[in-house]
ROMAR-674653 format. One record per residue: x, y, z of N, C-alpha, C, O in turn; residue in three letters. Coordinates in steps of 0.05 Angstrom, whole numbers, plus 5000, padded with zeros to 4 digits. Atoms other than C-alpha are relative to their C-alpha. Layout:
N
XYZXYZXYZXYZala ...
# end
This chain:
479
500250234980288970254869502549995017504750015007met 497850004981293270214931501749744998500649534995ser 498250235000299369764931500849925029502649755033asn 499350054972299569765007499449705008497449595001lys 500350284991300569075038498049995023498450145043val 501950024978294568885082501449925026503149755026pro 498750044974296368895155497849935021495950085024his 502050094980292568505209501449975027503749885029tyr 498750004974293868575283498449845021495949865022met 501250164978292468105341501050125026503450135031ile 499349874974292368435410499749795022497549705027ile 500050214980294267945464501549754990500749634970gly 498350225008299667405459499749755017501749605020gly 500550254985296566865503499449784980499849814956gly 500550235018294366195475497950074979498049974957ile 502149925019288166505442501350174978500850114954thr 498849825020292267045407502049864982501949904958gly 498050155016297866585384498549804981499349774958leu 501550185017292766085358498650154977498550064955ser 501249845020289066635322502050084978501450074954ala 497949925019295566865289500849764983501149794958ala 499350245015297366155269498049934979498749874956phe 502050085019290766005237499350224980498550164958tyr 500449785019289966695205502249984978501650004955leu 497850035019296766605172499549764982499949784957lys 500650245016294865905149497850054980498049974957lys 502349955017288166135121500750204978499950154955gln 499349805020290966745085501949884979501749954956leu 498250135019296566335054498549824981499349794958glu 501650185017291365845028498350164981498050084957thr 502149865015286266355003501050234983499850304963asp 499249755015290366954979502249944980503250134967ser 498150065020295266584935502750135006503850105028gly 497449874996301666984925499850295010501850425013asp 500349734991298667634950501250045028500749885046ser 498649974974302967905008498150115021496150245015pro 501549894977300168075077501950005024504049875024phe 498549984975302768255146498249935023495950005023arg 501550054975300667985213501950085023504250015024ile 498549934976302868285279498549905025496149905026ser 501150084974301768015350501450185020503850175023val 498949834979302668515406499149915027496849855032val 500550104974303168295478501350195021503750255019glu 499049814981303868755538502249895018504050035025lys 498050124982307768275582502649944985502649954960ser 497550055013315068105568500249744984502149714968pro 499850255014313467415540497349914991495250024999ser 502550115011308267025501499149755016500649625029phe 501150244988303666475526497950055021496649865030gly 502049944980299166835576500549865026502649885037gly 499850144974297866405637501749754999502549645020lys 498350245003301965825609502950085008504050274996ile 497349934991308665835645501349755012500749685035his 498650244991312965205651502950085007504350214991thr 497249964993319665225687501249735007499849545015ile 498550244992324964695700501850085023503350285021glu 498449944976328264685768500949745013499249585022arg 498950234986332864155798498949734989498649545004asp 501050245012330263635749497049985000495949784989gly 503050004999322863805762499050164975500250354966phe 501549855020318064025706497650125014495849975023val 501949864983313664545740498250184983499150354968ile 502049835013307264855712499150215021497850145040glu 500949794982306065525746497250094993495850225009lys 502749945008299665615706498449744996498749565012gly 501450255005295065085676501949774996504149814986pro 498150235002297964385677499149794979500649614973asp 501050215018293663995627497550104986496650324990ser 502549945014287463975584498449734997499649524998phe 501650245004281663495571500549884972500450024952leu 499250145025283562985518497750004980498150004956ala 502350025018276462965490499550264984498050264965arg 500549755014276763695468502150034977504550064982lys 498350045024279563665397501850244993504050194982arg 498449785011282164375382502950005007504650064990pro 497249994992288564305422501549754988503849774982ile 498850235013289863605395500550054970502649994959ile 499649935028288763855324502350204997503850174977asp 497849815001293564435338502749855003504649914989leu 497650164996298763935363500849864974503149864966ala 499550135026298063555297500950214979502850164964tyr 499349795019298364205257502950095004504250174985asp 497349914993304864375292502149774998504549815002leu 498250235001307763675284500949925028503149815031gly 499250054972307863585360498449775013498449745037met 501850214989303062995368501649795016500549685035glu 498450204985308662545392501050105027502149945043asn 499149894974310163005450497750005020498150075044glu 502250024981303262895481500449775019501549565012leu 499850224981302962485544497650015019496550225024thr 502350024983297462235589500849975029503249965036gly 499550034971296762145664501049725007500649534991thr 499050254990299961585704497649815005495949875021asn 502350184997295160985698499949875028497849765035pro 500050114973297260765768499250205021499350155045lys 500849794981294761415799497250104993496850354990ala 502649925009287461415779498150095022496150215017lys 501849924978284461535848500050305004501950444999lys 500349724992281862215869498450005026496649835030thr 501349994973279662405939498550275003499250474990tyr 501549754991274762915968500050015030499649805043ile 500049974971275263186038497150025010495550185000val 502549974986269363076083500549945029501749745036arg 499550044972269563166158503050005006503949855024gly 497149974996277063346153501449744995503749705004arg 498750255008278562656124499749964970497850074958lys 500150055028279962416054498249764994498649555006leu 501750225008274561996022500449964970500450154954his 499550055029275761655955497550064984495349994992arg 502249955018271461915899499149734987500849594977met 500850265011267161325876500549984970500150174956pro 499650045029268861025808497550064985495350034995pro 502349955017264361225751498950285001496950344987gly 500949725000263561955768501250154976503650134971leu 499149835022263962415708499050285006496650335006val 500749734992264163155727498249995025496450165029leu 501550024975261262925794497349864997495949825017gly 502650135005255262575762500549704999502149604983ile 499650295000254661825776499149874975496949924964pro 500750165023254761355717500049705008499249534992thr 500150274989255560725760498750025028499850145046gln 501549954976250360695815501049845024500849945047met 499150164977253360135858502250145016502050175040thr 497949864985259860505876499050265013499850335035pro 501249754989255861145886498549955025498750105045phe 501650064977251160815935501749905024500849915046met 498350094979257060545975501850225012503050185033lys 498149794991260861205983499250125027496850145033thr 500549864975261561536050499850304997499550445017gly 500149715005261562226018497150115003496750345009leu 502849915001253962256014498349845019498749595022ile 501750144980248762086067497949834985497549864961ser 502150165013243361556053497850174988496850114966pro 502149825012238162116043501150144976499650184957leu 498849865023242962475996500149824976499749914953gly 499950205023243861845954497249964989496849944965lys 502850045010236261745951499150244984497850214963leu 500849765015235362465930501350014972500050084953arg 498750005026240562395875498749794981498549854957ala 501350205017237261755850497350084989496449974969ala 502549905010230862145841500350124972498350154958met 499549905027234062435779499149804979498449884957asp 500850215019232461765746497050014993496249904973leu 502950015004224961885753498850284997496550314988ile 501049735002224262645756499550084971501250014954lys 500549915027221162955693502050224992503150355009pro 498349795009225263415650498550275002496050275002lys 501349735000223964165653500150114972502250164961arg 500149905028221564425586500150315000498150444996asp 499649725002224365125589502550054983504449894983val 497749935017229265475542501750215013503950265005thr 498549784987231366045588502449895015502449665025ala 497650084986238266015619499349985030497550115040asp 500150014971238965825693502749965010504649904995glu 497450044988244665775741500849715000499149535002ser 499050274999249065155740499349875027498549645028leu 500650104974247965075815497149925003496449705014gly 502950064997240365105812499349764983497649594991his 500650245017240264605754500949755014499449555015phe 498950244988244764105790498549935026498149695032leu 501550054975240964185856497249894992496249715005glu 502750095009234364085818500249714991498349554996arg 499750275010236963445786501049805021499949585024arg 498650194983241463135839499850055030500549885046leu 500249934972240163495904502350175010504550174997gly 498049824990244063985946502549865011504749965008lys 497750144987248463475981502149914979504549954983glu 498250075021251463195917501450244988503750244982val 498849755010252463895891502250105018504450165008leu 498149874982256064155953502449825005504749915008glu 497950184990260163525970501749894977504049814981arg 498550135022262163275901500350184975502550254967ile 499949865025260263685840501450275002503150344986val 498949734998261964385865503050005004504450164991glu 497150014998269064205888501449934974503550044968pro 498950075026270363885820500050244981501950304968leu 500349785019267764475781501650255009502250424992leu 498549774991271464975825502850014987503950224984ala 497450005013277864745792499950114971502050184960gly 500349895027275064975725499450305000500650454985ile 500949725001271665635741500650155026500450405026tyr 499649874974273265775815497750185008498050375023ala 502349824997266266065816497849895018498049665028gly 502450074985259666045853498149874980497150014962asp 501750145020255465525817497250124998495850094978thr 502649875001249165905836499950264985497850394982tyr 499849765016251566495796500949944971500550114953lys 499050075027254766135736497749914982495949774990leu 502050075020250666055673500349714991502549624984ser 500050275010248765345654500649994971502249834962leu 499650005029248465505580502950064992504049964972lys 497349925007255465815582502149815010504349814999ser 498050174988258965295624499749714992501649584981thr 500550285006255764605614497449974985495549854995phe 502550025015250464655559499349704995497049644990pro 500650285005251163895550498249895022496849695018gln 501850094978247763805618497150054992495449874996phe 502749935008241564155592499149814977496949714977arg 500650185022241863735528499449725009497649594999ala 500550274988242263095569497349985012495949785009met 502750004988236163285608497849994979495849844982glu 502149995021232263435545499849744984497649654977gln 500150245016234362815507499449745015498049575006lys 500350254985234562295562498250035025497749835039lys 501749934977230062635614501650005027500850155045arg 498450034975235362455667502950084994504050004974ser 497249935003242262755677501849755003503749724988leu 498450254996244962085702499849834975501949734966ile 500350165024242061705643501450134976502649994959leu 498649865021244762235596503049975001504349934981gly 497150034997251762185625500849724995502949674983met 499450295007251461425621500249964970502049834960met 500050035030249761475547502450134988503650034969ala 497749855012255261985534502649855005504549864988ser 497650164995260461525566500549784980502749704975arg 499850215020258960995514501450104975502449954959lys 498849885024261561485461502950085005504250184986asn 497349924993268161605497502149874981503950004972val 498050145017271961075457500050114972502150134960ser 500149885027269461375392501350275000502750344981glu 498849734999271462075414503050005002504450184993glu 497150024995278361845434501549884976504049864978ser 498750125022279761525367502050184986503950094973ala 498249815013283162165343502650045015504450175005his 497749964983288262135399502349814993501849594984leu 497850195003295261845392499749785020498649825042pro 500450244983295461145422501050045028499949935047ala 498849974973299861375480498250145020498650125044ala 501749844982294461825508497049934997495350075008val 502850065007288061475484498349945024495949985024arg 501550084976286061225553500250205023499550145046asn 499749804979287561865591497950224998497450324976ser 501949795001282362375610501450274997500550444982val 498549755002287562925618502649954985503849734987phe 497650025017293463055571501750255003500650475008val 498349775002299463505570502349944981502149744966thr 497750055017306263545535502349915018502649995041phe 497950124985312363155557501950205013503050155035lys 498249794989316463785568498450245011499550455015arg 501649784989310664195595498550154978499150144955gly 501749855019305364635563501650234986500750324965leu 498449795013310765155548500949914972501450084955gln 499150095026312864715490498050064978498750104955ser 502149925020306164865456500450294993500250364969leu 499549725006307465605463502550034982502450184963val 497549985016314565515436499549904972500650024953asn 500650105027311865105378498550214984499050244960gly 501549785014306965665360501850234992501750334970leu 498149785006312366195365501849934977502350094960val 498250085022316965795320498549994974499650074953asp 501650015024311265695270499350284990498650314967ala 500749735007310166445270502550174995502650415000leu 497449875004317366615251499850234980501450424981ser 500449785020314867055193498050215009497550404995thr 502049814989309867415237501550205018503450135031val 498949794983311468065272499149975029496950065036asp 500650054972311567855345501250215018503750245017leu 499049784984312168435394499249965029496950005036arg 500650024971312668305469500850265013502450415003ala 499449754986312768865520498750244987499750474991gly 501349785015308069285477497150015009495649835003val 502749974991301669545509498350174981499450354968gly 501849855017295569805471498250175017497250085038val 501749814986291570415494497249994991495349995007glu 502749995010285670405448499949894971501949884957ser 500550095027282570125384497550144990495450145003val 502449855010277970545341499949994969502049964956arg 500350005029275170555271500750274988500250484999arg 499549765015277671055220498849964972497449774967val 501350005026275771195148500749744984502749614989glu 499650235018275170645094499949745015500949535005asp 500350254986273470135147502549905014502549685025gly 497550094987280570105173499850075030498050195040gln 499949984971282470105246502650135009504750055000thr 497749874988287170545286500649875027498949865044glu 499150114974291070205342501950205012504050275001val 498449814986293870695392501549865023500249735039val 498350144980299670435435500450175025500150425024phe 499749854974301170625507502350204998502350395014glu 497949815003307470985484499350234981501050404975asp 500949795017303371435439500149954970499050094954gly 499850075029305071105373497349904990495749805006gln 502550085012299470945325500549844974502549894960arg 499950155025298370445269497249974988495349925003glu 502550055014292870385217500249714988502149654973ile 500050285009291169655203497449934987495450084989val 502450085015286169275161498249815014496149745004asp 501750184984283468815214501449955027503849945029gly 499050034972284168685289498549775013496149745010val 501250194982282968095335501150065028503550055033ile 499349944972282868275409499649755016497449645016val 500250254984284367685455500650045029501149855044thr 499449944972285568035521497749935018495549875008thr 502350034982281367925584497950214994498550434984pro 502249825008274568255576500250285013499450485001thr 499849744987276068805626502050184986501850424986tyr 498049845016282069015584498850074972499250294962gln 501249955026278168945518498050235003497750394984ala 501949784996272769405547501450275000500350474990ala 498549745000278069945559501050074972500950304964arg 499049955027280969865489497850104982498350264964leu 502249935017274069945458498150195014495750185010leu 501649834983271570475506498150184984496050264994ala 501749835016268570885449497549854990495649984981glu 502350165008263770315434498249965024499049845044leu 501850034976257670345481499749725010499549675034pro 500450284992256869585481502349895015502149685028ala 497650104985263869515511499449995030500849855044ala 500750004972260569655578499149725009499349655032ser 500850274994257768945574502449835008502249665025lys 497650154994264868675575501150085027502149915042leu 499049904974266769105635498649875023499749865045ala 501550114978261368775676500749715007499949615028lys 499350284995264268065670502049995023504250125021ile 498350024976267367885737502249804996501949614981asp 497750195001274067535745500849935029500850115046tyr 499150094974276467125804503149964999504249884979ile 497150044998283767115827500649745014499249665033ser 499250264988287166455844503150005003504550154990val 497150044996294066235867500649715002498849545008ala 499250284994297965595871502750015014504450175009asn 497650044984303465375919501149734993499949525000val 498750255009308164845891502349935018504050105024ile 497950084981312564455939501349744991500049554982met 498450245006318063935927500949875026501850005045ala 499350154977319563385977501749754992501649674969phe 498850265004323862765984497849795004496149825021asp 502150214999319762135974499949885029497749815038arg 500050124973321861876043498450175020497750075042lys 501549834982318262466075497050004995495550155008asp 502950025007311462286044498949755012499649535004ile 500950244984307661816092497649864988495949775003pro 502350145011302761516042500749904972502749994960phe 499650115027302261125977499350214979497250354981glu 500649805021302661565914498549864978499549824956leu 501750145020296961215877497550174993495550064984asp 502349825006292361825868501150254987503450324989ala 499249755013292362455827499750245018500950455013ser 500249784982290262885885497350005015495949795015gly 502549994985284363125927498850284997500150474991phe 501549765002278963655927498950085028498449905044leu 500949914974276664085985497550174997497650404988val 502449835001269364325990500350255018501850245037pro 499649744986268665046014499249995029500350145045lys 500950004972265064866079501849845018501249825042his 498250164983270864436104501950175017503150065036glu 498449824983274565036132502950024994504450125011gly 497249985007281164966096500550244981498750344968tyr 499349795018284865496057500249904971499250024953thr 499650115027286765055998497349904989495649805004ile 502450105013281364865948500449734988498549584982thr 499350265012285064265920503049965003504450155008ala 497250055001291763925918500549784980499349574980cys 499250205020294863555859502649875009504650015015thr 497650154996299963015873501449984973501449784959leu 499149955028303563265811501849784990501549684967thr 498150205009309162755808498849734998499949554985ser 501550255002304262185817498250014975498049814961ala 501849975023299562455764501550004973500749884954lys 498349975024305062625713502849885006504249995022trp 497550144994311062155712502550164992504750105001leu 497749835009315462675677500550235018502550385014his 499949754985314463205731502250015021503050235029ala 498149994978319662995783502249794995501649584984ala 497950215002326362625785499549775020497949795038pro 500250244983327061945818500450075029502350215035glu 499749964972326061955893498950275010499350345033gly 501149734992322662645893497050014995495949854979lys 502849975002315462865900499350294997500550475010val 500949735005311963485874497050035006495449874995leu 502849954994305463755903499250284992500950464992leu 500949735008301264335879497350055015495449915011arg 502449924984296164675926498750244987500150434978cys 501549785013290765135898498650175022497650065041tyr 501349824982288065745934498450204985499250304964ile 501649795012282366215917497649894984497949724967gly 502550055015275166165893498050215007498650385024arg 502049804994268866575893499250005029498749795041ser 500749984972267366825963502449985018502250025042gly 497550034985274566705985502250164985504150044975glu 498149835014278367295956501550195018502450405010gln 498449844982281867556017503049944998504750105007glu 497250095001288367186001501950184985504250194991trp 498149835014291267695952501550205019503750295012pro 498649824981292968136013502149855016503749985030ala 498150154984297167576043502750004986502950024961trp 497350035011304667516033500449724990498849544996ser 499450275009307766925998500549815024499849585023asp 499450164976310166686066497449905013497249685023glu 502550084989302966686091498649784983497449594994gln 501250205017300466296030501449735004500049535005leu 498550244996305965786040499349875027498849635029ile 500650104974304465726114497349875001497049655013ser 502750115000297065606103499849754984498549564992lys 500050245016298265106048501449775015500449545014ala 498650214985303264726091498449905024498449665030arg 501850084978298364726149497949804990497449605003his 502150165010292964426106501049724991499749524997asp 499050275008297163866075501149855024501249605024ile 499250134975299963726144497749875014497949645023gly 502450104987293063636172498749774984497849574996asp 501450195016290363236113501749774990500749554987leu 498250205011296462856088502149915020503549725015leu 498050074980300862836150502850074991504749965002gly 497349925008306663176114501050235018499850445019ile 498949804981310863546165502850094992503950285004thr 497249945008317663566129500150284987498250384975ala 499449755014320664216104500349954970501849774963glu 499750055029319864266028502850084991504050265002pro 497449935012326164275986500050274988502050424990gly 500449735011323564885950497050044997495449864997phe 502849935004317065255940499850214978501550394976val 500649815021314265625880497150105004495349945005glu 502649884996308466115890499250154974500850314964val 501049865023304266355831497450145007495650015017thr 502549854996298966905835498950064973500150204957arg 501349965025294166905777497650195005495350115010leu 502049804992290467555789497950054978498650074954met 502249955019283667665756500249834976500249924953his 499450195022284767045715497749814992497849694971ser 502150205005278266645719497450154995496050235014met 502549865006272366965682497649845010497549605009pro 502550114989265466845712497850064980497250294974gln 502149975020259766725663497350015015496449805025tyr 502549984985253366985696497649894983497949864959pro 502450085015246366745677499350224980499350464986val 500549825022244667065610502550094986502450274969gly 497449915011252067125591499949984969500850164955his 500050045029251066845520498450224986499250314964leu 501749795012245567345505501550275001501450424981glu 498549754998249867925530502350014980502750224968glu 497850015019255767705488499050024972500350164955ile 501149985027251367625427499350294993499850384971ala 500749725004248768335436502550174995502650344978asp 497549855003255868595444501249964972502050154958phe 498850065026258368235381498450124977499550194957lys 501749885021252468485341500650294996500950394974lys 499349715002253969215358502850044990503350224974glu 497349975009261369115348500249954970501650104956leu 500050065029260168805279498950234983499950284961ser 501249775014255869395259501950245000502250384979ser 498349764998260669935284502849964990504050144978ala 497250065008267369595270500149724989501049545002met 500450275011266269015223502649834998502449584997pro 497650165002273568815218501650015026504149985027arg 498950034973274868825293498549785014496149795017val 501250234987273568175329501249985028503550045033leu 499250034972273968045404499349725009497149635006val 500550284992274767345433501949925023503550085031thr 498350094978278066935488498549875022496149815020gly 501250154978276766605554497650135013495949995024ala 502349874988271767125576497449974984495450074992gly 502350015018266966935520498749725000496549695009phe 501350265004265766195505501849775008502049574993his 498550234990270165745547502850085011504250234998gly 497649914987276065815595502449814996504749895000val 497850205002280065175581501850064976501050214958gly 498149965022286065155534498749924973499050084954leu 501250075026282264775479497950214992497750274968pro 502049805006276565285484501250264989500250384971asp 498749765008281365865477501249964972501050154955cys 499050055026284765545417497850004979498150114957ile 502350015018278065405385499050294993498550354970arg 500949725005275966135394501950164984501150324967gln 498049875016282466385366499849924971500050094953gly 500350095027281665955305497550104986497650184963lys 502549905011274466155295500250304992499250384971glu 499749715006276266895299501850044975501350214959ala 498249985023281966795250498649944974498950084954ala 501550075025277466445199498050214993497550274970asn 502049795005272166985208501450254988500350374969gln 498649775011277167545196501049954972500750124955leu 499150065027280167195136497750014980498050114958ala 502449995017273167115107499250294994498550364972ser 500749725004271667855118501850144981500950294964leu 498149845016277968125087500249894971500750044953val 499850115027277867645028497550064983497550044959leu 502549935014270667865011500150294990498550374974arg 500149715006272568605007500850064972500850294964gln 
# end
């Protein structure tokens, strides 16, 4: 009998990979008693955390990647508790609850009661200038339209147009959802993005009635949150999301963490083990692997597996953000909103703008203002050819036109997140299920997961990392 210490490798050191390592270590320590094991995390870039990147500059706390997460999604809250970081959670500024949408090159306040663009209070919705009288009447038809008794997947756009009409989709819902997927709603899978919408239609017959019913459960869902963030839809950490990455890295002090290490391929060898071939030609035989890279990279690593071609077909959208700092005296409006959204037909380059220092009180020093402009979505992918100066110029033009800001920013930070937003096409879940079935048959102790599979948000990535960790622990402990 071999005395070799079991060795498990996680490829990809983003939030999914780090979460997988954390929960795999936790599970093996619980289930294997005193039996030794090794866990390695290999990450091609020089640092861990993936798209999460917080910097501090001149007293500002700046998120160059994601800036927050939905409070109602438990996996990230649970992780914060597991790391002893729950007291570092913070919610949005309660005095900046307004959100605006551009229509006709002017800012219109989003009516109260909208949840993911779906009205749950009809009076404010009927008063808004964002939607025409006919558009409002069409949306209200959702209250009487019958449900569609079909089980097949459909596009998110077709579903929302069917329930609420094209005007609500284009002017309100699509701009909101662009911040999550940056995609074309008529190509995105309903089952993969918002399966709760389908469930609402089936249970309540109406999407509006279903959303109204779900809002009544919000207080129950938020009971798990620390009191300081219980009334906030979005949550982050007081010192930025980087503190979560740092907390995970600290908790993995006994794990072999390797940054700047690229992997060339992953293949099965005898006895059910797996060979990992690195870009420098080195090889390691391990007892289990979790791949958490983007799907186009995972497809290359598993090129010997025919089903990997399904992963290669998943499209990714590139996005950028332009962050600008100003003196408060140069901002000609009240900072009582979190930001605004820009529908694609309005003719602007930016897709949204967050008034970061209004939304998050820890983000800027006294007397300073931080803005973050977003660029890039499906159908608008020409921007990667632009220089940083062009991106800045276009962002400044748009906020000048919409917000009246003409002052020179104190500094600017540009972030390019290339091929960062996976697009889930109609039928995505079925394709992923077929891929995982073939992978399980050919390489039972190799798991692939991450944002390209079942959710792009930070909580979704953490959940998937934990699920993969528990699955691998179960597989190896049964052997």
